[in-house]
LUMLUMMAR-601912 format. One line per field, with one value per residue: y, z, x of N, C-alpha, C, O in turn; residue in three letters. Coordinates in nm, 3 decimals, padded with zeros to 5 digits. Each point is the difference from the previous one (the first is absolute). Layout:
BEGIN
n.py	(Y,...)
n.pz	(Z,...)
n.px	(X,...)
ca.py	(Y,...)
ca.pz	(Z,...)
ca.px	(X,...)
c.py	(Y,...)
c.pz	(Z,...)
c.px	(X,...)
o.py	(Y,...)
o.pz	(Z,...)
o.px	(X,...)
r	(ALA,...)
END
This chain:
BEGIN
n.py	(00.457,-00.101,-00.016,00.128,00.163,-00.129,00.077,-00.072,-00.183,-00.076,00.053,-00.094,00.073,-00.201,00.110,00.178,-00.216,-00.046,-00.048,-00.221,-00.082,-00.019,-00.182,-00.194,-00.016,-00.056,-00.217,-00.120,00.013,-00.154,-00.147,-00.083,-00.002,-00.140,-00.041,-00.175,-00.021,00.199,00.092,-00.036,00.193,00.006,-00.086,-00.133,-00.174,00.048,-00.019,-00.203,-00.070,00.073,-00.103,-00.195,00.006,00.049,-00.169,-00.122,00.056,-00.028,-00.197,-00.049,00.090,-00.113,-00.062,00.027,-00.203,-00.013,00.078,-00.137,-00.164,00.052,-00.002,-00.197,-00.077,00.088,-00.139,-00.191,00.105,-00.060,-00.116,-00.195,-00.121,-00.062,00.095,00.096,-00.137,00.206,-00.050,00.199,00.031,-00.065,00.109,-00.029,-00.137,00.162,-00.084,00.095,-00.114,-00.183,00.033,00.052,-00.164,-00.130,00.103,-00.006,-00.184,-00.022,00.124,-00.114,-00.136,00.185,00.006,-00.077,-00.013,-00.173,00.092,00.082,-00.133,00.220,00.014,-00.009,-00.071,00.078,-00.220,00.086,-00.058,00.162,00.145,-00.141,00.149,00.055,00.053,00.166,00.077,-00.046,00.081,-00.098,00.112,-00.148,00.199,00.088,00.024,-00.205,00.022,-00.100,00.101,00.153,-00.082,-00.061,00.157,00.044,-00.149,00.052,00.136,-00.151,-00.114,00.100,-00.060,-00.202,-00.019,00.083,-00.160,-00.169,00.043,00.002,-00.209,00.071,00.129,00.040,00.080,-00.074,00.125,-00.106,00.136,-00.185,00.215,-00.214,-00.018,-00.151,-00.052,-00.137,00.062,-00.035,-00.116,00.173,00.099,-00.031,-00.177,-00.150,-00.126,-00.189,-00.165,-00.106,-00.139)
n.pz	(-01.028,-00.193,00.224,-00.174,00.149,00.043,00.185,-00.146,00.131,-00.210,00.154,-00.203,00.194,-00.103,-00.012,-00.135,-00.061,00.032,00.217,-00.032,-00.099,00.142,00.132,-00.080,-00.017,00.187,00.059,-00.101,00.071,00.164,-00.155,00.058,00.104,-00.152,00.203,-00.141,00.001,-00.097,00.202,-00.052,00.113,00.131,-00.201,00.163,00.005,00.141,00.223,00.096,00.021,00.169,00.195,00.031,00.051,00.208,00.148,00.006,00.088,00.223,00.113,-00.064,00.172,00.028,-00.180,00.202,00.031,00.191,00.005,-00.084,00.136,00.144,-00.083,-00.019,00.189,00.007,-00.115,00.101,00.112,-00.214,00.139,-00.101,00.099,00.171,-00.016,-00.149,00.163,00.046,00.188,00.076,-00.103,00.106,00.193,-00.222,00.027,-00.001,00.164,-00.127,00.024,-00.130,-00.210,-00.030,-00.003,-00.179,-00.150,00.034,-00.067,-00.215,-00.056,00.028,-00.178,00.075,00.220,-00.210,-00.110,-00.006,-00.198,00.206,-00.105,-00.037,-00.222,00.190,-00.214,00.157,-00.041,00.062,-00.140,-00.154,00.112,-00.043,00.168,-00.171,-00.085,00.108,-00.125,-00.220,00.151,-00.203,00.157,-00.170,00.040,-00.169,-00.044,-00.034,-00.205,-00.160,-00.080,-00.163,-00.206,-00.108,-00.120,-00.192,-00.163,-00.122,00.159,00.121,-00.133,-00.008,00.152,-00.017,-00.137,00.061,00.110,-00.105,-00.099,00.131,00.017,-00.188,00.096,-00.148,-00.205,-00.212,00.121,-00.198,00.131,-00.127,00.028,-00.028,-00.210,00.116,-00.160,-00.112,00.197,-00.002,00.134,-00.069,-00.119,00.206,-00.024,00.147,-00.092,-00.109,00.127,00.084,-00.176)
n.px	(07.970,00.046,00.027,00.060,-00.045,-00.178,00.099,00.154,-00.017,-00.036,-00.156,-00.012,-00.085,-00.004,-00.195,-00.025,-00.011,-00.216,00.030,00.015,-00.185,-00.174,-00.005,-00.082,-00.222,-00.113,-00.004,-00.160,-00.214,-00.015,-00.069,-00.200,00.198,-00.086,-00.088,00.020,-00.223,-00.037,-00.027,00.215,-00.021,00.180,-00.047,00.078,-00.142,-00.168,00.018,-00.019,-00.214,-00.128,00.033,-00.109,-00.219,-00.068,00.015,-00.189,-00.200,00.004,-00.024,-00.209,-00.111,00.194,-00.122,-00.095,00.090,00.117,00.211,00.156,00.072,00.163,00.207,00.103,00.094,00.206,00.138,00.066,00.164,00.031,00.133,00.047,-00.163,00.131,-00.203,00.134,-00.073,-00.072,00.113,00.071,00.195,00.187,00.020,00.011,00.175,00.157,-00.124,-00.160,-00.194,-00.036,-00.070,-00.216,-00.153,-00.034,-00.129,-00.222,-00.110,-00.058,-00.179,-00.190,-00.019,00.104,-00.041,-00.023,00.193,-00.141,-00.051,00.009,-00.147,-00.017,-00.029,-00.119,-00.016,-00.141,-00.017,-00.197,-00.166,00.021,-00.128,-00.166,-00.011,-00.134,00.201,-00.105,00.170,-00.011,-00.146,-00.008,-00.115,00.018,-00.094,00.114,-00.220,00.085,-00.086,00.121,00.184,-00.030,-00.035,00.186,00.107,-00.104,00.043,00.180,-00.083,-00.113,-00.139,-00.200,-00.154,-00.098,-00.177,-00.199,-00.110,-00.106,-00.197,-00.182,-00.073,-00.097,-00.157,00.167,-00.047,-00.008,-00.141,-00.002,-00.118,-00.027,-00.064,-00.052,00.072,00.120,-00.147,00.138,-00.089,00.222,-00.137,00.127,-00.163,00.087,-00.137,00.077,00.158,-00.047,-00.089,00.181,00.032)
ca.py	(-00.008,-00.105,00.034,-00.106,00.035,-00.038,-00.099,-00.141,-00.075,00.023,-00.095,00.065,-00.115,00.008,-00.116,-00.080,00.010,00.097,00.134,00.006,00.071,00.145,00.038,-00.013,00.113,00.117,-00.007,00.018,00.142,00.070,-00.040,-00.082,-00.143,-00.076,-00.142,-00.059,-00.146,-00.036,00.040,00.143,00.067,00.005,-00.113,00.030,-00.034,00.111,00.106,-00.052,00.000,00.136,00.052,-00.069,00.061,00.135,-00.015,-00.055,00.094,00.124,-00.019,-00.119,-00.110,-00.127,-00.054,-00.144,-00.070,00.028,00.138,00.001,-00.058,00.093,00.114,-00.048,-00.009,00.136,00.074,-00.083,-00.003,-00.040,00.118,00.068,00.072,00.102,00.132,00.053,00.106,-00.026,-00.112,00.052,00.004,-00.128,-00.112,00.026,-00.105,00.043,00.104,00.136,00.024,-00.074,00.067,00.124,-00.039,-00.060,00.110,00.071,-00.086,-00.007,00.126,00.011,-00.099,-00.018,-00.135,-00.071,-00.134,-00.012,00.089,-00.067,00.097,00.023,-00.007,-00.132,00.001,-00.135,-00.010,-00.022,-00.143,-00.055,00.052,-00.047,-00.029,00.095,00.134,00.107,00.120,00.082,-00.074,00.077,-00.094,00.050,-00.057,-00.041,-00.144,-00.031,-00.008,-00.133,-00.001,00.091,-00.066,-00.099,00.080,00.054,-00.108,-00.069,00.090,-00.046,-00.033,00.123,00.064,-00.071,00.028,00.136,00.000,-00.053,00.106,00.113,-00.040,-00.027,00.120,00.009,00.139,00.090,-00.056,00.099,-00.061,00.075,-00.026,00.014,00.062,-00.109,00.018,-00.099,00.001,-00.045,00.113,-00.014,00.053,-00.073,00.084,00.094,00.111,00.070,00.078,00.111,00.105)
ca.pz	(-00.061,00.060,-00.011,-00.062,00.013,00.130,-00.015,00.022,-00.094,00.003,-00.046,-00.035,00.020,-00.039,00.043,-00.118,-00.110,-00.101,00.032,-00.022,-00.126,00.025,00.069,-00.098,-00.093,00.074,00.016,-00.133,-00.033,00.088,-00.036,00.108,-00.022,00.099,-00.027,00.036,-00.010,-00.124,00.011,-00.014,-00.109,-00.111,00.017,-00.035,-00.142,-00.083,00.008,-00.067,-00.144,-00.055,00.010,-00.102,-00.128,-00.006,-00.019,-00.135,-00.110,00.017,00.010,-00.072,00.091,-00.048,00.080,00.028,-00.063,00.085,-00.030,-00.132,00.014,00.075,-00.088,-00.099,00.070,00.026,-00.125,-00.104,-00.113,00.024,00.037,-00.119,-00.068,00.089,-00.029,00.103,00.072,00.142,00.032,00.014,-00.134,-00.073,00.075,-00.024,00.057,00.136,-00.014,00.029,00.145,00.059,-00.039,00.079,00.139,00.008,-00.018,00.128,00.095,-00.047,00.037,00.145,00.054,-00.095,00.025,00.029,00.049,00.146,00.058,00.043,00.020,00.141,00.008,-00.031,-00.002,00.030,00.078,00.142,00.028,-00.047,00.075,00.139,00.048,-00.056,00.057,-00.073,00.082,-00.024,-00.059,-00.047,00.004,-00.071,00.064,-00.099,-00.019,-00.104,00.048,00.058,00.130,00.089,00.039,00.101,00.115,00.065,00.072,00.090,-00.006,00.068,-00.090,-00.056,00.109,00.011,-00.120,00.007,00.112,-00.058,-00.085,00.080,00.084,-00.082,00.001,00.105,00.041,-00.038,-00.062,-00.066,-00.035,-00.112,-00.044,-00.144,-00.052,-00.027,00.090,00.109,00.069,00.138,00.090,00.115,00.119,00.045,-00.010,00.112,-00.019,-00.121,00.035,00.088,-00.076)
ca.px	(00.132,00.082,00.143,00.080,00.140,00.051,00.107,-00.032,-00.083,-00.145,-00.101,-00.126,-00.087,-00.140,-00.077,-00.033,00.094,-00.043,00.048,00.145,00.026,-00.005,00.123,00.109,-00.011,00.046,00.145,00.060,-00.012,00.093,00.137,00.055,00.024,-00.075,-00.019,-00.128,00.009,00.069,00.140,00.031,-00.073,00.097,00.092,00.139,00.024,-00.047,00.101,00.119,-00.024,00.002,00.137,00.080,-00.035,00.058,00.145,00.020,-00.023,00.078,00.145,00.043,00.031,-00.055,-00.111,-00.001,-00.113,-00.117,-00.043,-00.062,-00.134,-00.085,-00.027,-00.098,-00.129,-00.047,-00.018,-00.059,00.094,00.138,00.079,00.054,-00.108,-00.056,00.057,00.090,-00.070,-00.020,-00.088,-00.136,-00.059,00.002,-00.058,-00.142,-00.086,-00.031,-00.102,00.051,-00.004,00.112,00.125,00.012,00.027,00.134,00.095,00.010,00.072,00.139,00.067,00.004,00.094,00.111,00.051,-00.125,00.028,-00.006,-00.100,-00.123,-00.108,-00.036,-00.146,-00.055,-00.147,-00.049,-00.124,00.026,00.017,00.128,00.115,-00.005,00.135,00.096,00.000,00.069,00.013,-00.119,-00.113,-00.115,-00.111,-00.117,-00.119,-00.101,-00.020,-00.097,-00.139,-00.020,00.068,-00.073,-00.125,00.037,00.042,-00.119,-00.070,00.093,00.116,00.122,00.111,00.059,00.075,00.127,00.081,00.054,00.096,00.124,00.057,00.048,00.113,00.119,00.084,00.102,00.017,-00.109,-00.121,-00.083,-00.128,-00.056,-00.137,-00.002,-00.121,-00.094,-00.115,-00.002,00.128,00.005,-00.026,00.089,-00.063,-00.119,-00.122,-00.019,00.092,-00.044,-00.119,00.038,00.072)
c.py	(-00.100,00.038,-00.118,00.026,-00.031,-00.103,-00.142,-00.058,00.029,-00.128,00.083,-00.112,00.030,-00.126,-00.094,00.029,00.111,00.142,00.015,00.078,00.150,00.049,-00.008,00.117,00.128,00.001,00.019,00.148,00.084,-00.034,-00.084,-00.145,-00.075,-00.148,-00.039,-00.150,-00.047,00.035,00.150,00.058,00.021,-00.109,00.042,-00.029,00.112,00.113,-00.043,00.006,00.140,00.059,-00.066,00.061,00.137,-00.008,-00.050,00.108,00.130,-00.023,-00.125,-00.118,-00.126,-00.050,-00.148,-00.062,00.026,00.140,00.007,-00.057,00.095,00.123,-00.040,-00.009,00.139,00.077,-00.078,-00.017,-00.062,00.127,00.077,00.084,00.111,00.135,00.048,00.123,-00.042,-00.119,00.047,00.002,-00.138,-00.118,00.011,-00.110,00.020,00.115,00.138,00.030,-00.071,00.068,00.126,-00.031,-00.056,00.106,00.078,-00.081,-00.007,00.127,00.014,-00.092,-00.022,-00.136,-00.081,-00.137,00.000,00.091,-00.081,00.106,00.020,-00.007,-00.140,00.008,-00.143,00.006,-00.026,-00.147,-00.056,00.046,-00.042,-00.043,00.095,00.136,00.097,00.119,00.083,-00.086,00.100,-00.101,00.064,-00.070,-00.042,-00.152,-00.020,-00.008,-00.135,-00.011,00.087,-00.062,-00.104,00.071,00.051,-00.108,-00.071,00.077,-00.056,-00.041,00.124,00.078,-00.065,00.032,00.140,00.018,-00.050,00.109,00.112,-00.036,-00.040,00.116,-00.003,00.143,00.086,-00.076,00.115,-00.070,00.088,-00.046,00.021,00.070,-00.105,00.009,-00.101,-00.007,-00.058,00.124,-00.016,00.055,-00.085,00.094,00.101,00.119,00.084,00.088,00.120,00.114,00.102)
c.pz	(00.078,-00.014,-00.056,00.013,00.139,-00.018,00.023,-00.106,00.022,-00.038,-00.028,-00.006,-00.036,00.049,-00.117,-00.114,-00.098,00.025,-00.022,-00.127,00.020,00.067,-00.095,-00.097,00.068,00.013,-00.133,-00.038,00.085,-00.030,00.107,-00.045,00.111,-00.035,00.040,-00.017,-00.126,00.004,-00.017,-00.121,-00.122,00.029,-00.036,-00.147,-00.092,-00.002,-00.073,-00.152,-00.059,00.007,-00.102,-00.138,-00.015,-00.024,-00.141,-00.107,00.015,-00.013,-00.070,00.088,-00.048,00.097,00.025,-00.073,00.078,-00.028,-00.135,00.004,00.070,-00.085,-00.107,00.064,00.024,-00.128,-00.107,-00.121,00.043,00.025,-00.123,-00.072,00.085,-00.035,00.116,00.063,00.146,00.022,00.015,-00.134,-00.063,00.076,-00.005,00.050,00.149,-00.016,00.027,00.150,00.069,-00.032,00.083,00.145,00.015,-00.019,00.130,00.101,-00.039,00.040,00.152,00.063,-00.100,00.015,00.046,00.062,00.154,00.066,00.033,00.017,00.148,00.020,-00.039,00.012,00.024,00.063,00.145,00.028,-00.042,00.080,00.146,00.043,-00.054,00.068,-00.096,00.094,-00.007,-00.065,-00.037,-00.013,-00.064,00.054,-00.097,-00.006,-00.106,00.060,00.067,00.138,00.099,00.048,00.109,00.131,00.079,00.084,00.100,00.002,00.057,-00.095,-00.061,00.106,00.012,-00.120,00.008,00.118,-00.051,-00.084,00.082,00.082,-00.080,00.005,00.117,00.054,-00.025,-00.066,-00.056,-00.045,-00.104,-00.027,-00.151,-00.045,-00.039,00.100,00.115,00.061,00.139,00.088,00.124,00.130,00.039,-00.002,00.114,-00.011,-00.120,00.031,00.085,-00.077,-00.057)
c.px	(00.085,00.147,00.079,00.149,00.057,00.112,-00.051,-00.092,-00.147,-00.074,-00.123,-00.102,-00.145,-00.071,-00.027,00.098,-00.038,00.052,00.151,00.034,00.002,00.128,00.119,-00.001,00.051,00.153,00.072,-00.003,00.095,00.145,00.068,00.018,-00.072,00.000,-00.141,00.013,00.073,00.149,00.016,-00.073,00.087,00.102,00.142,00.030,-00.046,00.103,00.127,-00.015,00.006,00.139,00.092,-00.029,00.066,00.151,00.031,-00.015,00.080,00.150,00.052,00.039,-00.071,-00.108,00.019,-00.119,-00.128,-00.053,-00.069,-00.141,-00.096,-00.036,-00.101,-00.139,-00.060,-00.032,-00.075,00.092,00.133,00.081,00.050,-00.105,-00.061,00.064,00.088,-00.065,-00.012,-00.095,-00.144,-00.074,-00.013,-00.059,-00.152,-00.093,-00.023,-00.100,00.061,00.003,00.115,00.133,00.022,00.037,00.141,00.107,00.018,00.081,00.148,00.077,00.014,00.105,00.114,00.069,-00.121,00.025,00.000,-00.102,-00.126,-00.109,-00.029,-00.151,-00.046,-00.152,-00.047,-00.138,00.039,00.030,00.135,00.120,00.001,00.140,00.105,-00.011,00.069,00.009,-00.128,-00.107,-00.108,-00.112,-00.123,-00.124,-00.109,-00.010,-00.107,-00.140,-00.027,00.064,-00.075,-00.130,00.027,00.038,-00.120,-00.070,00.089,00.132,00.131,00.113,00.068,00.076,00.138,00.091,00.062,00.094,00.136,00.066,00.062,00.124,00.124,00.098,00.098,00.008,-00.123,-00.114,-00.081,-00.128,-00.068,-00.143,00.000,-00.128,-00.103,-00.115,-00.007,00.139,-00.015,-00.017,00.085,-00.060,-00.120,-00.121,-00.013,00.095,-00.044,-00.121,00.032,00.067,-00.091)
o.py	(00.008,00.023,-00.107,-00.066,00.049,-00.077,-00.022,00.062,00.047,-00.075,00.077,-00.079,00.105,-00.102,-00.122,00.114,00.067,00.080,00.111,00.070,00.070,00.105,00.088,00.055,00.078,00.103,00.065,00.053,00.106,00.056,00.005,-00.056,00.036,-00.039,00.066,-00.051,-00.114,-00.030,00.076,-00.067,00.006,-00.002,00.080,00.071,00.023,00.054,00.078,00.035,00.022,00.073,00.065,00.022,00.031,00.077,00.038,00.018,00.065,00.082,-00.027,-00.091,00.002,00.009,-00.072,00.072,00.016,00.019,00.068,00.054,00.013,00.049,00.078,00.033,00.014,00.096,00.058,-00.056,00.003,00.106,00.123,00.091,00.074,00.009,-00.027,00.112,-00.114,-00.023,-00.076,-00.013,-00.025,-00.101,00.018,00.021,-00.068,00.086,00.011,00.066,00.057,00.011,00.026,00.064,00.039,-00.006,00.034,00.054,00.008,-00.009,00.060,00.027,-00.097,-00.057,00.004,-00.049,00.082,-00.007,-00.071,00.106,-00.096,-00.010,-00.052,00.036,-00.094,00.105,-00.051,-00.031,-00.100,-00.050,00.051,-00.087,00.013,00.029,-00.040,00.012,00.055,-00.072,00.085,-00.094,00.095,-00.123,-00.059,-00.071,00.087,-00.014,-00.006,-00.052,-00.036,00.013,-00.012,-00.046,00.000,00.027,-00.054,-00.033,00.049,00.038,00.002,00.060,00.069,00.022,00.017,00.083,00.060,00.023,00.044,00.086,-00.051,-00.014,-00.020,00.020,00.070,-00.088,00.096,-00.093,00.121,-00.118,00.111,00.036,00.029,00.028,00.025,-00.032,-00.006,00.104,-00.087,-00.025,-00.020,00.121,00.113,00.110,00.123,00.114,00.100,00.111,00.094)
o.pz	(00.122,-00.112,00.059,-00.064,00.035,-00.095,00.078,-00.103,00.106,-00.088,00.085,-00.094,00.033,00.025,00.017,-00.016,-00.054,-00.093,00.007,-00.005,-00.059,-00.036,00.000,-00.031,-00.062,-00.023,-00.006,-00.049,-00.043,00.060,00.015,-00.068,00.117,-00.109,00.082,-00.007,-00.004,-00.095,00.017,-00.101,-00.112,00.106,-00.091,-00.061,-00.105,-00.106,-00.074,-00.071,-00.103,-00.090,-00.056,-00.079,-00.104,-00.080,-00.059,-00.084,-00.099,-00.058,00.002,-00.046,-00.032,00.122,-00.085,-00.043,-00.059,-00.013,-00.015,-00.062,-00.040,00.005,-00.033,-00.064,00.006,00.002,-00.090,-00.101,00.117,-00.056,-00.001,-00.076,-00.047,-00.006,00.116,-00.051,00.035,-00.080,-00.030,-00.004,-00.076,-00.063,00.103,00.008,00.060,-00.085,00.071,00.049,00.088,00.086,00.047,00.059,00.091,00.064,00.036,00.071,00.087,00.042,00.047,00.108,-00.076,-00.098,00.117,00.077,00.063,00.122,-00.085,00.057,00.077,00.113,-00.106,00.106,-00.064,00.044,00.028,00.077,00.057,-00.021,00.079,-00.062,00.060,00.067,-00.088,00.096,00.100,-00.097,00.080,-00.080,00.054,00.002,00.042,00.018,-00.027,00.121,00.102,00.093,00.116,00.117,00.095,00.109,00.123,00.110,00.099,-00.074,-00.035,00.025,-00.020,-00.029,00.012,00.018,-00.026,-00.005,00.029,00.013,-00.030,00.024,00.057,-00.043,00.115,00.119,00.090,-00.082,00.071,-00.080,00.018,-00.024,-00.047,00.082,-00.070,00.118,00.100,-00.068,00.056,-00.029,00.082,00.108,-00.082,00.011,-00.024,00.040,00.004,-00.048,-00.005,00.052,-00.066)
o.px	(00.012,00.046,00.004,00.081,00.107,-00.002,-00.093,-00.028,-00.042,00.044,-00.044,-00.001,-00.055,00.064,00.002,00.044,00.088,00.007,00.053,00.101,00.083,00.054,00.086,00.106,00.074,00.063,00.105,00.100,00.046,00.091,00.122,-00.087,00.012,00.042,-00.065,00.112,00.047,00.073,-00.094,-00.019,-00.052,00.062,00.021,00.080,00.061,00.032,00.060,00.095,00.064,00.041,00.088,00.092,00.058,00.054,00.102,00.089,00.030,00.072,00.120,00.069,-00.119,00.015,00.052,-00.090,-00.107,-00.121,-00.102,-00.091,-00.115,-00.112,-00.090,-00.100,-00.122,-00.078,-00.060,-00.040,00.038,-00.031,-00.002,00.034,-00.087,00.123,-00.029,00.008,00.029,-00.091,-00.092,-00.122,-00.094,-00.034,-00.066,-00.121,-00.084,00.020,00.100,00.092,00.064,00.086,00.111,00.086,00.073,00.105,00.112,00.084,00.086,00.115,00.096,00.051,-00.004,00.047,-00.037,-00.082,00.067,-00.017,-00.053,00.027,-00.003,-00.047,00.038,-00.053,00.047,-00.047,00.109,00.091,00.044,00.110,00.080,00.061,00.107,-00.100,00.076,-00.077,-00.045,00.026,-00.039,00.009,-00.057,-00.005,-00.099,00.099,-00.082,-00.015,-00.068,-00.061,-00.017,-00.036,-00.078,-00.035,00.001,-00.048,-00.050,00.092,00.107,00.114,00.121,00.103,00.101,00.120,00.119,00.091,00.104,00.120,00.111,00.085,00.096,00.114,-00.038,00.026,-00.046,00.021,-00.032,00.005,-00.014,-00.026,00.025,-00.084,-00.098,00.023,-00.068,00.097,-00.109,00.059,-00.025,00.053,-00.090,00.016,-00.042,-00.038,00.005,-00.006,-00.072,00.012,00.045)
r	(SER,VAL,PRO,LEU,ASP,LEU,PRO,GLY,THR,TYR,MET,LEU,LEU,VAL,ARG,ASN,VAL,ARG,PHE,MET,LYS,ASP,ILE,ALA,ARG,PHE,LEU,ARG,GLU,SER,GLY,GLN,LEU,TYR,SER,ASP,LYS,ALA,GLY,ALA,SER,VAL,LYS,PRO,ALA,GLN,ILE,SER,THR,LEU,ARG,ALA,TRP,GLU,ALA,TYR,TRP,LYS,TYR,GLY,VAL,LYS,LEU,SER,ALA,THR,ASP,GLU,LEU,ARG,ILE,LYS,ALA,ALA,THR,GLY,LEU,ASP,VAL,LYS,ASP,VAL,PRO,LYS,ALA,SER,TRP,LEU,GLU,VAL,PHE,THR,LEU,TRP,SER,PRO,GLU,ASP,ARG,GLU,TYR,ILE,ASP,ARG,ILE,ASP,LYS,ALA,TYR,PRO,VAL,PHE,GLU,GLY,VAL,GLU,PRO,ILE,PHE,HIS,ILE,ALA,THR,ILE,HIS,THR,VAL,LYS,GLY,GLY,GLU,ALA,ASP,ASN,VAL,VAL,LEU,LEU,LEU,SER,MET,SER,GLN,LEU,THR,HIS,ALA,SER,TYR,VAL,THR,SER,PRO,ASP,PRO,GLU,HIS,ARG,ALA,PHE,TYR,VAL,GLY,ALA,THR,ARG,ALA,LYS,LYS,ASN,LEU,CYS,ILE,VAL,TYR,GLY,ASP,HIS,PRO,THR,SER,TYR,ASP,ILE,TYR,PRO,PRO,ASP,ILE,LYS,ASP,ALA,GLN)
END
């Protein structure tokens, strides 16, 4: 179990890009706002658009041209043709999973403007020099990386050292359920256990 309620920022680090999707899925299911190489998991424009729609259909607030374009992109319809209903019902071009997640984020952050995600998902190689209060280091690696690690472990030792030393306060090491992982215990210590 990884503690996600510690104060401060988090880096969730993986060795290979393919494992980033699993972490993103976990954070989405947990209702957490996060960032990755593509930016924030929920864009300020998405929150602005849904709030503009809600103000428009509930209270008759006039929409800006930008809001109208964004609503059309979310519904596939001109604003005048969109049924008067909650954005959850009418923003049908956003997937049901995205709508559910964005709704959770919208409710968690009543004032969304200026909110920065405290969770950042990245590969170890992309955070060299960066730091966070809390680092979660996933030890899973792809089969190709693991094969290279078995024959020449030093580059992987250096990579995982970089990952582990990004933590300012707390380091959480996670053995994934992937069959190939970095082994933090040298053979002589592992044999003694």
